[in-house]
C-alpha positions in Angstrom: -45.0 54.2 -59.6 -44.8 56.9 -61.7 -42.7 57.2 -65.1 -41.9 60.4 -66.5 -41.0 61.6 -69.4 -37.6 62.7 -70.5 -36.9 63.6 -74.5 -40.5 61.5 -75.0 -39.3 58.6 -73.1 -40.1 56.7 -70.6 -37.9 56.9 -67.5 -38.0 56.0 -63.4 -36.3 55.4 -60.1 -34.2 52.6 -59.0 -32.5 51.4 -55.6 -29.9 49.3 -55.9 -28.4 47.3 -53.0 -24.6 45.7 -53.0 -23.0 44.0 -49.7 -25.7 45.8 -47.2 -25.9 49.3 -49.0 -27.8 50.6 -51.4 -28.6 54.0 -53.4 -31.2 55.8 -55.2 -31.1 56.2 -59.0 -33.0 59.0 -60.9 -33.1 59.3 -64.4 -32.9 55.2 -65.2 -34.9 54.6 -69.3 -37.4 52.0 -69.0 -36.5 50.2 -72.2 -38.2 46.8 -73.4 -35.9 47.1 -76.1 -32.9 46.6 -74.2 -32.4 42.5 -73.0 -30.4 43.8 -70.2 -30.2 46.2 -67.1 -27.4 48.2 -67.5 -26.3 51.0 -64.7 -23.8 53.5 -64.5 -20.6 53.4 -62.9 -21.1 57.1 -61.6 -24.1 56.4 -60.0 -23.1 53.3 -58.3 -19.7 54.8 -56.8 -21.5 56.1 -53.8 -21.5 51.8 -53.1 -18.5 51.6 -53.5 -18.8 49.5 -56.8 -15.9 49.4 -59.0 -14.4 46.9 -61.7 -11.8 43.9 -59.9 -9.2 42.8 -61.4 -11.2 39.2 -62.5 -14.3 41.1 -63.9 -14.6 40.0 -67.5 -15.1 43.2 -69.6 -18.1 42.3 -72.7 -19.3 44.7 -75.2 -22.4 45.9 -75.8 -24.3 46.5 -78.5 -27.4 48.9 -78.7 -29.1 52.0 -81.2 -26.7 54.3 -78.9 -23.1 52.5 -80.1 -21.5 49.6 -78.4 -20.1 49.8 -74.4 -17.9 48.2 -72.8 -19.2 47.1 -69.1 -18.7 44.7 -66.9 -21.4 42.6 -64.3 -22.6 42.6 -60.7 -24.5 40.7 -58.9 -26.7 42.8 -56.4 -28.1 42.3 -53.4 -30.9 43.5 -54.7 -32.6 45.9 -57.3 -35.9 48.1 -56.8 -38.4 49.6 -58.6 -41.3 51.1 -56.7 -41.8 48.3 -54.0 -40.6 45.1 -56.5 -37.4 44.3 -55.5 -35.7 42.0 -57.4 -32.8 40.2 -55.0 -29.6 38.6 -56.6 -30.1 41.0 -59.7 -27.2 40.7 -62.0 -26.5 43.5 -64.4 -24.0 45.5 -65.9 -22.0 48.3 -64.7 -20.7 50.8 -67.8 -19.9 54.2 -68.6 -23.6 55.2 -70.1 -22.3 58.2 -72.0 -24.7 58.3 -74.8 -25.0 62.6 -75.2 -27.4 62.9 -72.7 -27.8 62.7 -69.2 -28.8 58.5 -68.4 -27.9 56.7 -65.0 -29.5 53.3 -66.5 -31.8 51.6 -68.6 -34.4 48.9 -66.8 -33.9 46.0 -69.6 -36.4 43.3 -70.2 -34.3 40.9 -68.0 -36.0 42.7 -64.7 -39.0 43.8 -66.1 -40.0 40.0 -67.3 -38.8 39.0 -64.2 -40.5 41.6 -62.3 -43.8 41.0 -64.2 -43.9 44.4 -65.2 -47.2 46.7 -66.0 -46.3 49.6 -68.0 -49.3 51.5 -68.5 -48.4 54.4 -71.4 -52.1 55.7 -71.2 -51.9 56.8 -67.0 -47.8 57.0 -67.5 -47.0 54.3 -64.8 -45.3 50.9 -64.3 -47.2 48.4 -61.7 -46.0 44.9 -61.1 -48.1 41.7 -61.4 -50.1 41.0 -57.8 -52.0 38.0 -58.8 -55.2 40.8 -59.4 -54.4 42.3 -62.7 -55.4 41.1 -66.0 -53.2 42.0 -68.8 
């Protein structure tokens, strides 16, 4: 799957599914420096993911500052043809001063056995034939 550069950073598109509904979300930063995957609450509104009274809020910190998030176990999160079922993601406001709908973190990248090729600007997934 092709990656695209925006402000010299690699971005992709994901499909997120929750309770039988799916939505495609663009402008997802591929970030090997992020431990977890974070998706924009606004982008997930289409599949009716909202904070619930029983949700625990967490503070996450990164280069862009800190943010309150809640977690939700998705039916699946998919990049290209690689789909991870029962995938837990953090959900927050994603107000970083530039257009971004999420961060694809190491939790997804390592579990999906991603191979990021910056020469060809692609993200592929180990299928038994790839030698890295």
